[in-house]
VORO-863189 format. One record per residue (C-alpha): x, y, z; residue number from 1. Coordinates in steps of 0.05 Angstrom, whole numbers, plus 5000, padded with zeros to 4 digits. Example, Ala and Ser with C-alpha at 12.3 -4.5 7.8 and 13.67 -1.06 7.14 Angstrom:
<rs>
{east=5246&north=4910&up=5156&num=1}
{east=5273&north=4979&up=5143&num=2}
</rs>
This chain:
<rs>
{east=9431&north=3187&up=4797&num=1}
{east=9481&north=3163&up=4746&num=2}
{east=9451&north=3118&up=4692&num=3}
{east=9490&north=3052&up=4681&num=4}
{east=9519&north=3033&up=4614&num=5}
{east=9460&north=2984&up=4604&num=6}
{east=9406&north=3040&up=4613&num=7}
{east=9447&north=3086&up=4570&num=8}
{east=9450&north=3034&up=4514&num=9}
{east=9373&north=3028&up=4519&num=10}
{east=9364&north=3105&up=4517&num=11}
{east=9407&north=3110&up=4457&num=12}
{east=9357&north=3069&up=4418&num=13}
{east=9306&north=3128&up=4425&num=14}
{east=9339&north=3172&up=4375&num=15}
{east=9306&north=3238&up=4362&num=16}
{east=9266&north=3235&up=4426&num=17}
{east=9263&north=3295&up=4473&num=18}
{east=9308&north=3298&up=4535&num=19}
{east=9249&north=3302&up=4579&num=20}
{east=9223&north=3235&up=4551&num=21}
{east=9289&north=3202&up=4560&num=22}
{east=9297&north=3230&up=4630&num=23}
{east=9233&north=3198&up=4653&num=24}
{east=9249&north=3132&up=4617&num=25}
{east=9316&north=3136&up=4654&num=26}
{east=9278&north=3146&up=4722&num=27}
{east=9239&north=3083&up=4714&num=28}
{east=9297&north=3042&up=4689&num=29}
{east=9341&north=3064&up=4748&num=30}
{east=9285&north=3059&up=4800&num=31}
{east=9279&north=3003&up=4851&num=32}
{east=9315&north=2936&up=4860&num=33}
{east=9323&north=2923&up=4785&num=34}
{east=9350&north=2994&up=4773&num=35}
{east=9404&north=2999&up=4723&num=36}
{east=9396&north=2928&up=4700&num=37}
{east=9349&north=2942&up=4636&num=38}
{east=9298&north=2900&up=4672&num=39}
{east=9232&north=2925&up=4698&num=40}
{east=9175&north=2905&up=4742&num=41}
{east=9114&north=2952&up=4740&num=42}
{east=9053&north=2947&up=4784&num=43}
{east=8988&north=2965&up=4742&num=44}
{east=8925&north=2976&up=4780&num=45}
{east=8871&north=2994&up=4729&num=46}
{east=8829&north=2933&up=4740&num=47}
{east=8775&north=2966&up=4778&num=48}
{east=8754&north=3002&up=4717&num=49}
{east=8757&north=2938&up=4673&num=50}
{east=8727&north=2889&up=4724&num=51}
{east=8696&north=2927&up=4779&num=52}
{east=8718&north=2934&up=4852&num=53}
{east=8696&north=2869&up=4881&num=54}
{east=8728&north=2826&up=4829&num=55}
{east=8791&north=2868&up=4833&num=56}
{east=8801&north=2879&up=4906&num=57}
{east=8757&north=2831&up=4950&num=58}
{east=8810&north=2776&up=4950&num=59}
{east=8855&north=2829&up=4989&num=60}
{east=8810&north=2879&up=5017&num=61}
{east=8870&north=2928&up=5031&num=62}
{east=8872&north=2940&up=4957&num=63}
{east=8808&north=2981&up=4961&num=64}
{east=8856&north=3034&up=4988&num=65}
{east=8898&north=3068&up=4930&num=66}
{east=8951&north=3085&up=4982&num=67}
{east=8963&north=3007&up=4990&num=68}
{east=8985&north=3002&up=4922&num=69}
{east=9032&north=3059&up=4922&num=70}
{east=9064&north=3033&up=4986&num=71}
{east=9068&north=2959&up=4957&num=72}
{east=9104&north=2983&up=4895&num=73}
{east=9154&north=3025&up=4936&num=74}
{east=9166&north=2971&up=4991&num=75}
{east=9174&north=2917&up=4936&num=76}
{east=9225&north=2960&up=4899&num=77}
{east=9188&north=2962&up=4833&num=78}
{east=9209&north=3007&up=4773&num=79}
{east=9142&north=3041&up=4770&num=80}
{east=9066&north=3043&up=4790&num=81}
{east=9011&north=3049&up=4737&num=82}
{east=8939&north=3070&up=4752&num=83}
{east=8881&north=3114&up=4725&num=84}
{east=8874&north=3186&up=4748&num=85}
{east=8835&north=3178&up=4811&num=86}
{east=8881&north=3126&up=4846&num=87}
{east=8943&north=3163&up=4826&num=88}
{east=8910&north=3232&up=4853&num=89}
{east=8894&north=3200&up=4917&num=90}
{east=8965&north=3191&up=4934&num=91}
{east=9001&north=3238&up=4891&num=92}
{east=9019&north=3285&up=4947&num=93}
{east=9034&north=3234&up=5002&num=94}
{east=9082&north=3193&up=4955&num=95}
{east=9107&north=3247&up=4911&num=96}
{east=9173&north=3232&up=4883&num=97}
{east=9177&north=3163&up=4914&num=98}
{east=9165&north=3120&up=4859&num=99}
{east=9155&north=3135&up=4779&num=100}
{east=9084&north=3134&up=4763&num=101}
{east=9046&north=3119&up=4694&num=102}
{east=8981&north=3153&up=4685&num=103}
{east=8932&north=3108&up=4648&num=104}
{east=8894&north=3155&up=4605&num=105}
{east=8839&north=3110&up=4572&num=106}
{east=8793&north=3056&up=4603&num=107}
{east=8738&north=3010&up=4588&num=108}
{east=8688&north=2974&up=4634&num=109}
{east=8647&north=2913&up=4639&num=110}
{east=8578&north=2947&up=4644&num=111}
{east=8573&north=2958&up=4570&num=112}
{east=8533&north=2916&up=4523&num=113}
{east=8564&north=2867&up=4474&num=114}
{east=8542&north=2912&up=4417&num=115}
{east=8583&north=2974&up=4443&num=116}
{east=8645&north=2948&up=4404&num=117}
{east=8717&north=2941&up=4437&num=118}
{east=8739&north=3011&up=4450&num=119}
{east=8763&north=3054&up=4511&num=120}
{east=8747&north=3123&up=4531&num=121}
{east=8795&north=3176&up=4545&num=122}
{east=8793&north=3190&up=4615&num=123}
{east=8854&north=3231&up=4631&num=124}
{east=8903&north=3281&up=4596&num=125}
{east=8974&north=3294&up=4589&num=126}
{east=8966&north=3356&up=4633&num=127}
{east=8937&north=3310&up=4685&num=128}
{east=8999&north=3270&up=4681&num=129}
{east=9045&north=3334&up=4690&num=130}
{east=9002&north=3358&up=4747&num=131}
{east=9009&north=3295&up=4787&num=132}
{east=9081&north=3285&up=4773&num=133}
{east=9072&north=3221&up=4727&num=134}
{east=9131&north=3207&up=4681&num=135}
{east=9089&north=3171&up=4628&num=136}
{east=9020&north=3161&up=4600&num=137}
{east=8990&north=3091&up=4588&num=138}
{east=8944&north=3079&up=4531&num=139}
{east=8907&north=3015&up=4510&num=140}
{east=8897&north=2998&up=4439&num=141}
{east=8855&north=2939&up=4412&num=142}
{east=8886&north=2914&up=4345&num=143}
{east=8826&north=2874&up=4313&num=144}
{east=8772&north=2917&up=4339&num=145}
{east=8727&north=2956&up=4290&num=146}
{east=8748&north=3017&up=4333&num=147}
{east=8821&north=3004&up=4330&num=148}
{east=8836&north=3057&up=4276&num=149}
{east=8804&north=3110&up=4318&num=150}
{east=8845&north=3085&up=4377&num=151}
{east=8909&north=3091&up=4336&num=152}
{east=8891&north=3164&up=4317&num=153}
{east=8878&north=3184&up=4392&num=154}
{east=8944&north=3156&up=4417&num=155}
{east=8984&north=3184&up=4360&num=156}
{east=8957&north=3254&up=4381&num=157}
{east=8966&north=3242&up=4458&num=158}
{east=9038&north=3216&up=4444&num=159}
{east=9054&north=3278&up=4403&num=160}
{east=9032&north=3323&up=4460&num=161}
{east=9066&north=3280&up=4513&num=162}
{east=9129&north=3280&up=4481&num=163}
{east=9132&north=3355&up=4470&num=164}
{east=9121&north=3362&up=4546&num=165}
{east=9172&north=3310&up=4563&num=166}
{east=9125&north=3254&up=4583&num=167}
{east=9140&north=3183&up=4557&num=168}
{east=9085&north=3137&up=4528&num=169}
{east=9068&north=3063&up=4547&num=170}
{east=9021&north=3027&up=4500&num=171}
{east=8980&north=2968&up=4522&num=172}
{east=8973&north=2930&up=4457&num=173}
{east=8918&north=2879&up=4467&num=174}
{east=8887&north=2842&up=4406&num=175}
{east=8813&north=2834&up=4413&num=176}
{east=8753&north=2852&up=4379&num=177}
{east=8708&north=2832&up=4317&num=178}
{east=8767&north=2806&up=4278&num=179}
{east=8803&north=2766&up=4331&num=180}
{east=8781&north=2697&up=4358&num=181}
{east=8790&north=2682&up=4431&num=182}
{east=8848&north=2639&up=4417&num=183}
{east=8876&north=2691&up=4369&num=184}
{east=8882&north=2741&up=4425&num=185}
{east=8944&north=2706&up=4451&num=186}
{east=8966&north=2673&up=4384&num=187}
{east=9037&north=2689&up=4371&num=188}
{east=9031&north=2716&up=4302&num=189}
{east=8979&north=2765&up=4331&num=190}
{east=9020&north=2780&up=4393&num=191}
{east=9080&north=2796&up=4352&num=192}
{east=9036&north=2836&up=4303&num=193}
{east=9010&north=2877&up=4365&num=194}
{east=9079&north=2891&up=4391&num=195}
{east=9101&north=2918&up=4324&num=196}
{east=9037&north=2963&up=4317&num=197}
{east=9049&north=2992&up=4384&num=198}
{east=9126&north=3004&up=4364&num=199}
{east=9098&north=3037&up=4295&num=200}
{east=9053&north=3082&up=4335&num=201}
{east=9113&north=3111&up=4374&num=202}
{east=9108&north=3075&up=4442&num=203}
{east=9168&north=3083&up=4485&num=204}
{east=9148&north=3021&up=4527&num=205}
{east=9104&north=2965&up=4498&num=206}
{east=9061&north=2921&up=4540&num=207}
{east=9032&north=2855&up=4510&num=208}
{east=9006&north=2789&up=4532&num=209}
{east=9052&north=2728&up=4530&num=210}
{east=9039&north=2689&up=4468&num=211}
{east=9016&north=2617&up=4457&num=212}
{east=9043&north=2573&up=4397&num=213}
{east=8975&north=2583&up=4361&num=214}
{east=8975&north=2618&up=4294&num=215}
{east=8910&north=2654&up=4276&num=216}
{east=8923&north=2689&up=4211&num=217}
{east=8927&north=2643&up=4150&num=218}
{east=8974&north=2682&up=4112&num=219}
{east=9022&north=2695&up=4168&num=220}
{east=9019&north=2622&up=4186&num=221}
{east=9051&north=2605&up=4115&num=222}
{east=9109&north=2648&up=4131&num=223}
{east=9119&north=2621&up=4200&num=224}
{east=9125&north=2551&up=4172&num=225}
{east=9163&north=2570&up=4109&num=226}
{east=9216&north=2608&up=4147&num=227}
{east=9215&north=2561&up=4206&num=228}
{east=9206&north=2616&up=4255&num=229}
{east=9217&north=2583&up=4326&num=230}
{east=9153&north=2591&up=4370&num=231}
{east=9164&north=2523&up=4404&num=232}
{east=9174&north=2552&up=4476&num=233}
{east=9152&north=2611&up=4510&num=234}
{east=9224&north=2640&up=4515&num=235}
{east=9224&north=2632&up=4436&num=236}
{east=9159&north=2668&up=4429&num=237}
{east=9184&north=2726&up=4474&num=238}
{east=9246&north=2730&up=4432&num=239}
{east=9202&north=2738&up=4370&num=240}
{east=9161&north=2790&up=4402&num=241}
{east=9226&north=2829&up=4422&num=242}
{east=9248&north=2822&up=4349&num=243}
{east=9180&north=2851&up=4326&num=244}
{east=9195&north=2911&up=4373&num=245}
{east=9244&north=2939&up=4322&num=246}
{east=9293&north=2886&up=4339&num=247}
{east=9297&north=2902&up=4414&num=248}
{east=9302&north=2976&up=4405&num=249}
{east=9240&north=2987&up=4442&num=250}
{east=9227&north=2966&up=4517&num=251}
{east=9178&north=2910&up=4518&num=252}
{east=9144&north=2884&up=4582&num=253}
{east=9092&north=2826&up=4585&num=254}
{east=9033&north=2824&up=4628&num=255}
{east=9015&north=2774&up=4682&num=256}
{east=8942&north=2764&up=4662&num=257}
{east=8892&north=2728&up=4706&num=258}
{east=8911&north=2704&up=4778&num=259}
{east=8949&north=2643&up=4778&num=260}
{east=8997&north=2602&up=4822&num=261}
{east=9064&north=2633&up=4841&num=262}
{east=9104&north=2577&up=4803&num=263}
{east=9069&north=2596&up=4737&num=264}
{east=9085&north=2670&up=4752&num=265}
{east=9158&north=2651&up=4760&num=266}
{east=9160&north=2607&up=4700&num=267}
{east=9132&north=2666&up=4657&num=268}
{east=9187&north=2712&up=4684&num=269}
{east=9243&north=2663&up=4670&num=270}
{east=9214&north=2658&up=4600&num=271}
{east=9214&north=2733&up=4592&num=272}
{east=9284&north=2739&up=4617&num=273}
{east=9311&north=2683&up=4572&num=274}
{east=9274&north=2708&up=4514&num=275}
{east=9306&north=2781&up=4524&num=276}
{east=9244&north=2814&up=4543&num=277}
{east=9250&north=2874&up=4593&num=278}
{east=9207&north=2849&up=4645&num=279}
{east=9137&north=2843&up=4679&num=280}
{east=9078&north=2887&up=4686&num=281}
{east=9040&north=2845&up=4740&num=282}
{east=8975&north=2870&up=4773&num=283}
{east=8925&north=2820&up=4798&num=284}
{east=8979&north=2765&up=4811&num=285}
{east=9011&north=2815&up=4861&num=286}
{east=8958&north=2859&up=4892&num=287}
{east=8904&north=2800&up=4902&num=288}
{east=8954&north=2767&up=4949&num=289}
{east=8964&north=2786&up=5019&num=290}
{east=9018&north=2842&up=5027&num=291}
{east=9066&north=2789&up=5056&num=292}
{east=9055&north=2740&up=4998&num=293}
{east=9059&north=2796&up=4945&num=294}
{east=9125&north=2822&up=4971&num=295}
{east=9154&north=2752&up=4976&num=296}
{east=9133&north=2738&up=4904&num=297}
{east=9155&north=2806&up=4875&num=298}
{east=9221&north=2794&up=4912&num=299}
{east=9229&north=2724&up=4879&num=300}
{east=9211&north=2760&up=4810&num=301}
{east=9268&north=2811&up=4823&num=302}
{east=9317&north=2751&up=4836&num=303}
{east=9293&north=2719&up=4772&num=304}
{east=9309&north=2777&up=4727&num=305}
{east=9376&north=2787&up=4761&num=306}
{east=9391&north=2713&up=4743&num=307}
{east=9391&north=2689&up=4814&num=308}
{east=9330&north=2646&up=4811&num=309}
</rs>
């Protein structure tokens, strides 16, 4: 496998990083139907932890089987597949080497009370990632939570260990918690801030939600208005989040969110493409559809990121 000039340019942004980390980033960027383009589509299946099995997989019961997700990601020609330890272990031997994997190393669940605070438990390790052949770890942080500082400290330590062992780090940066309103979770000033925090913590790949044109933070709102920062369209908001990720020196992908119609998914992808984002990390909007429909939709997303749709 020879990296394209586009991929080599992206890897050059990770100055001072270990060769192992760059090699694993290269494998993801060169894999699948978007290989070599600098664009990515990743399949994340960590929703069983977050929402429970029925809410996650009943719409498409084939999804109860972890092998289904491996095969879907492979057949769709995706760049990588992300999941917690159990599902990755369940197919690690059968699918070894067939698709890059990302081990989600912390998780929450919806069985906890409201007073528990917004936090996640560490549920896997860097050594687990090495053992099952994962090229990256994935870690969620909640900027705005009372637990956020603890989460920052956890990922800094895990990232340090992962980099020393040649494993890349993907940070899910999701604002939520005591300091964040519901509308603020996707407000553009907060979304850009979340992306910047992930970059500051050393993320090699940043995952955030698409932002709305809402501005939550009063002091930030003054700057957005005074400097006339363009947040008028989804593509403009994506561009702002790319700028906030070290001016495009870090890979940034955007989550698909709750299940929605195919046209809405395509519109999101076009905005990500036009705003200079690196791609989509799309779970429920793919695996909750039938296999046939999911493959068709993912195929269209590939065409969008290639500029063909």
